[in-house]
C-alpha positions as CSV (number, residue, x, y, z in Angstrom):
1,X,0.0,0.1,0.0
2,X,1.4,3.4,-1.1
3,X,0.8,6.7,1.0
4,X,-0.3,9.5,-0.9
5,X,0.9,12.9,-0.8
6,X,-2.7,14.2,0.9
7,X,-1.7,11.5,3.8
8,X,1.9,12.4,3.9
9,X,0.6,16.0,4.5
10,X,-1.6,15.2,6.9
11,X,0.8,13.3,9.1
12,X,3.4,16.4,8.8
13,X,0.7,18.8,9.5
14,X,-0.4,16.8,12.7
15,X,3.3,16.6,13.9
16,X,3.6,20.4,13.4
17,X,0.5,21.0,15.3
18,X,1.6,18.5,18.0
19,X,5.2,20.6,17.9
20,X,3.1,24.0,18.3
21,X,1.0,22.3,21.2
22,X,4.4,21.6,23.0
23,X,5.7,24.5,22.7
24,X,2.7,26.5,24.4
25,X,2.5,23.9,27.1
26,X,6.1,23.4,27.9
27,X,6.4,27.5,28.2
28,X,3.3,27.7,29.9
29,X,4.4,24.9,32.6
30,X,7.8,26.6,32.9
31,X,6.2,29.8,33.5
32,X,3.8,28.5,36.1
33,X,6.5,26.7,37.8
34,X,8.7,29.9,38.0
35,X,5.9,31.9,39.5
36,X,4.6,29.4,42.0
37,X,8.0,28.0,42.7
38,X,7.7,26.3,45.9
39,X,11.0,24.7,46.8
40,X,13.0,22.0,44.9
41,X,9.8,20.6,43.1
42,X,9.0,23.9,41.3
43,X,12.4,24.4,40.2
44,X,12.9,20.9,39.1
45,X,9.5,21.1,37.1
46,X,10.7,24.5,35.7
47,X,13.9,23.1,34.5
48,X,12.4,19.8,32.9
49,X,9.5,22.2,31.1
50,X,12.2,24.6,29.9
51,X,14.7,21.8,28.8
52,X,11.3,20.5,26.7
53,X,10.9,24.1,25.4
54,X,14.3,24.4,24.1
55,X,14.1,21.0,22.8
56,X,10.9,21.9,20.8
57,X,12.5,25.1,19.7
58,X,14.9,23.2,17.9
59,X,12.4,20.7,16.2
60,X,10.4,23.8,15.4
61,X,13.2,25.4,13.5
62,X,14.1,22.2,11.9
63,X,10.4,21.9,10.5
64,X,10.5,25.6,9.4
65,X,14.4,25.2,7.9
66,X,12.9,26.1,4.3
67,X,11.3,29.1,5.5
68,X,14.0,30.0,7.7
69,X,16.6,29.5,4.7
70,X,14.5,31.7,2.3
71,X,14.4,34.5,5.0
72,X,17.7,34.6,6.3
73,X,19.1,36.5,3.4
74,X,16.5,39.3,4.2
75,X,17.4,39.4,7.9
76,X,21.0,40.7,6.4
77,X,19.3,43.6,4.2
78,X,17.6,46.4,6.3
79,X,16.1,47.9,3.3
80,X,14.0,45.0,2.8
81,X,12.5,45.2,6.4
82,X,9.9,47.5,5.3
83,X,8.2,44.6,3.0
84,X,6.1,41.8,4.3
85,X,8.7,39.3,4.1
86,X,11.4,41.5,5.6
87,X,9.2,41.8,8.4
88,X,8.6,38.4,8.7
89,X,12.3,37.9,8.6
90,X,13.1,40.3,11.4
91,X,10.1,38.8,13.5
92,X,11.9,35.4,13.0
93,X,15.2,37.0,14.0
94,X,13.8,38.3,17.1
95,X,12.2,35.2,18.1
96,X,15.4,33.2,17.8
97,X,17.2,35.9,19.7
98,X,14.8,35.8,22.6
99,X,14.5,32.3,22.8
100,X,18.0,31.4,22.6
101,X,18.8,34.2,25.2
102,X,16.0,32.8,27.7
103,X,17.5,29.0,27.2
104,X,21.2,30.3,27.6
105,X,20.3,32.8,30.5
106,X,18.6,29.9,32.2
107,X,21.4,27.1,31.7
108,X,23.9,30.0,33.0
109,X,21.6,30.3,35.9
110,X,21.4,26.8,36.9
111,X,24.9,26.0,36.4
112,X,26.2,28.5,38.3
113,X,23.6,28.2,41.1
114,X,22.5,31.9,41.3
115,X,20.8,34.3,39.0
116,X,22.8,36.6,36.7
117,X,22.0,40.0,37.4
118,X,22.1,42.9,34.8
119,X,23.2,46.2,36.5
120,X,21.5,48.9,34.7
121,X,22.6,51.6,36.9
122,X,26.3,51.3,35.2
123,X,25.1,52.2,31.8
124,X,23.4,55.1,33.5
125,X,19.7,54.1,33.4
126,X,18.2,54.9,36.8
127,X,16.8,51.4,37.3
128,X,17.6,48.5,39.6
129,X,19.3,45.4,38.6
130,X,17.3,43.1,36.7
131,X,17.5,39.5,36.6
132,X,18.6,38.3,33.2
133,X,16.6,35.2,32.7
134,X,13.6,36.7,34.4
135,X,13.7,39.8,32.2
136,X,14.1,38.1,28.8
137,X,11.6,35.6,29.6
138,X,8.9,38.4,30.2
139,X,10.2,40.0,27.0
140,X,9.6,36.6,25.2
141,X,6.1,35.9,26.8
142,X,5.0,39.1,25.4
143,X,6.4,38.6,22.1
144,X,5.2,34.7,22.0
145,X,1.4,36.2,23.0
146,X,1.5,38.7,19.9
147,X,3.1,36.0,17.6
148,X,0.5,33.4,18.5
149,X,-2.3,35.6,18.2
150,X,-1.5,37.3,15.0
151,X,-1.0,33.5,13.5
152,X,-3.8,31.7,15.6
153,X,-6.0,31.2,12.1
154,X,-2.9,29.5,10.6
155,X,-1.5,27.7,13.6
156,X,-3.7,24.6,13.1
157,X,-3.4,24.3,9.7
158,X,0.2,25.1,8.8
159,X,2.2,22.8,6.6
160,X,5.7,21.5,6.3
161,X,6.9,21.9,2.9
């Protein structure tokens, strides 16, 4: 029995949807565990959910490799950022940067056993020091909410090519 192109596309679409769902759930679990952190259990759940999120980010990027390969040149050309494709490239670049930043800062905090603080007063900003992981996570939450809301109609039916 042979698999038709439609059946293969449906399977890939289901996998893509499961990755989307996993990204949303793992990020939400990491966030909830972080907010309601109560001892070692909360921290362990946060680390496990964060690790799942990091792994799913890699899977998501692999699924979108053709699109990302096509957008990468537009990211390097600021003149294209005014067009829709350039804005998409810029948005993808920001998402990759923020997700990477959250993952790296979380790993650094975990390995060192303490939070890395950003001393904003040393660069002339009259603000208290901020926790690097928490700050970048909050920025990522805001960006992800906007990202998901703008793509909610396509989220379930996106395709892997």
